[in-house]
Structures are given as structure tokens and as C-alpha cells.
C-alpha positions in Angstrom: 152.9 -49.8 176.7 153.6 -53.1 178.5 156.8 -51.5 179.8 154.8 -49.0 181.8 153.6 -51.9 184.0 157.1 -52.4 185.4 157.1 -52.6 189.2 159.8 -49.9 189.5 158.0 -47.5 187.3 154.7 -48.0 189.1 156.4 -47.6 192.4 157.9 -44.3 191.1 154.4 -43.1 190.1 152.9 -44.0 193.5 155.7 -42.4 195.5 155.5 -39.3 193.3 151.8 -39.0 194.0 152.4 -39.4 197.8 155.1 -36.7 197.6 152.8 -34.3 195.7 150.0 -34.8 198.2 152.1 -34.2 201.3 154.6 -31.6 200.1 153.0 -28.6 201.8 153.8 -27.1 205.2 150.8 -25.6 206.9 152.3 -23.7 209.8 154.6 -20.7 210.3 156.6 -22.6 213.0 159.1 -24.9 211.3 158.9 -27.4 214.2 155.3 -28.3 213.0 156.2 -29.3 209.5 160.0 -29.9 209.2 159.9 -33.7 210.1 157.0 -34.5 207.6 158.8 -32.4 205.0 162.1 -34.3 205.5 160.2 -37.6 205.4 158.6 -36.4 202.2 162.1 -35.7 200.7 163.1 -39.2 201.5 160.0 -40.4 199.6 161.1 -38.2 196.7 164.6 -39.6 196.8 163.4 -43.2 196.7 161.1 -42.3 193.8 164.0 -40.8 191.8 166.1 -43.9 192.5 163.2 -46.1 191.3 162.8 -44.1 188.0 166.6 -44.2 187.4 166.6 -48.0 187.9 163.7 -48.3 185.5 165.6 -46.1 182.9 168.7 -48.1 183.4 166.8 -51.4 182.9 165.3 -50.0 179.7 168.6 -48.8 178.2 170.5 -51.9 179.2 167.9 -54.1 177.6 167.4 -56.1 180.8 164.2 -58.0 181.6 161.7 -55.8 183.2 159.6 -56.9 186.2 156.2 -56.6 184.7 153.1 -56.7 187.0 150.8 -59.6 186.2 147.6 -59.9 188.1 146.6 -63.5 189.0 143.3 -64.6 190.5 144.9 -64.6 194.0 146.1 -61.1 193.5 142.5 -60.0 192.7 141.2 -61.5 195.9 143.9 -59.7 198.0 143.3 -56.5 196.1 139.7 -56.6 197.4 141.1 -56.8 200.9 143.4 -53.9 200.3 140.5 -51.8 198.9 138.3 -52.6 201.9 141.1 -51.8 204.3 141.6 -48.5 202.4 138.0 -47.6 202.8 138.1 -48.4 206.5 141.1 -46.1 206.9 139.5 -43.4 204.8 136.3 -43.6 207.0 138.6 -43.4 210.0 140.1 -40.1 208.8 136.7 -38.6 208.3 135.1 -39.7 211.6 138.2 -39.0 213.8 137.2 -35.4 214.5 133.6 -36.3 215.0 134.1 -39.3 217.4 137.4 -38.2 218.8 140.8 -39.9 218.2 140.5 -42.8 220.7 137.0 -44.0 219.9 137.7 -43.7 216.1 141.0 -45.5 216.5 139.4 -48.3 218.5 136.6 -48.7 215.9 139.1 -48.7 213.0 141.2 -51.3 214.7 138.2 -53.5 215.5 136.8 -53.3 212.0 140.1 -54.0 210.2 141.2 -56.8 212.5 137.7 -58.4 212.3 137.6 -58.2 208.5 141.2 -59.4 208.0 140.8 -62.4 210.4 140.6 -65.6 208.4 138.8 -67.7 211.0 135.9 -65.6 212.4 135.4 -67.6 215.6 134.0 -66.1 218.7 137.4 -66.2 220.3 139.1 -64.4 217.4 136.4 -61.7 217.3 136.7 -61.3 221.1 140.5 -60.8 220.6 139.7 -58.3 217.8 137.7 -56.3 220.2 139.7 -56.7 223.4 143.2 -56.1 222.1 142.5 -52.8 220.5 140.5 -51.7 223.5 143.4 -52.5 225.8 145.9 -50.9 223.5 143.8 -47.7 223.2 143.5 -47.4 226.9 147.2 -48.0 227.5 148.3 -45.6 224.8 145.8 -43.0 226.0 147.6 -42.8 229.3 151.1 -43.1 227.8 150.6 -40.3 225.3 148.6 -38.0 227.5 150.5 -38.3 230.8 154.0 -39.2 229.7 154.4 -37.6 226.3 151.8 -34.8 226.8 150.4 -35.2 223.3 147.1 -33.4 222.6 144.6 -35.3 220.6 141.5 -34.1 218.7 138.4 -34.0 220.8 135.0 -35.4 219.7 132.9 -32.7 218.0 129.8 -34.8 217.4 129.5 -35.8 221.0 130.7 -32.8 223.0 131.7 -33.8 226.5 131.7 -37.5 225.6 135.4 -38.0 225.1 138.0 -36.8 227.6 140.7 -34.3 226.6 
């Protein structure tokens, strides 16, 4: 049972889960789903390589790289869990608040939470840099790349196209 905590095996399982979740195409037009599908095949290929490496290490009686959680790992796993919850909330509120407001909120929350020294200057940076980035990328993506973004559905008319 201890062998199942090998890093290569756990990586294989995680990549296989990602592949399973994202392996569907949702459009008739191949241009809409061909790139994500190809990226998904790359993920599957890496997963197969990881399981083959794990099997080789087992059969060659080599030392496995077993995951051991230390106290520092538990502290950082809380940070990863909170960042995951921020991203999950971002995915749910994106269509309600619109892409840009949701992106700004997600970036502010995550950078503020992950900043070690929460001084007024650092919090100001955590608010100003995402705001500047969102404004800049709004114009770049809308006027140079002509990329449509989801509109706000909770505040109709609040967010621009």
C-alpha cells in the first residue's frame, strides 16, 4: 500500500483525472475544440509515461519516491486549498460579474492572501497591479485580438462588451 504513495503514481492518477474531465468536445466545429483536445492528449501521454516509469521502478526494485507530508507541507497545503477555493469561486461568479470584474477580484484575493507581509504598500500593489493588468488586457484582447468575453448577467449593462 505504501507503494501507491509514489510521486509518479500519484502524478499519473491526477493527470488521468484531468484527462477524464476535459476529454469532451462540445461543438460541431473542430476549430472550437481541436486545441483543447490535443492538449488533453499531451496530458494523457505524460500520464502514460509516468505510469510506465512507476512500473519500471517497481519491477527493477529501485527505490520509489514516496510522498511524506511534513509540518511545512501541511501549512502549504492549506494555502493551496484556499487558492483552489478562490479559483473555484472565480469560475462560478465569472458569468455573473463578467470576465473582467471577476478576474480582478480573483487576482486581488489571491495576491492579498498569498502575500507574506500584509503591509499597506503590498495590499495597494495587490489591488493596483491586477487593476492595471485587467484594463490593459481588456483593450489588447478586445481591440487587437477581437476576443469576445462573457458579459455580466447579474448586473446587466454594468460591464461593457
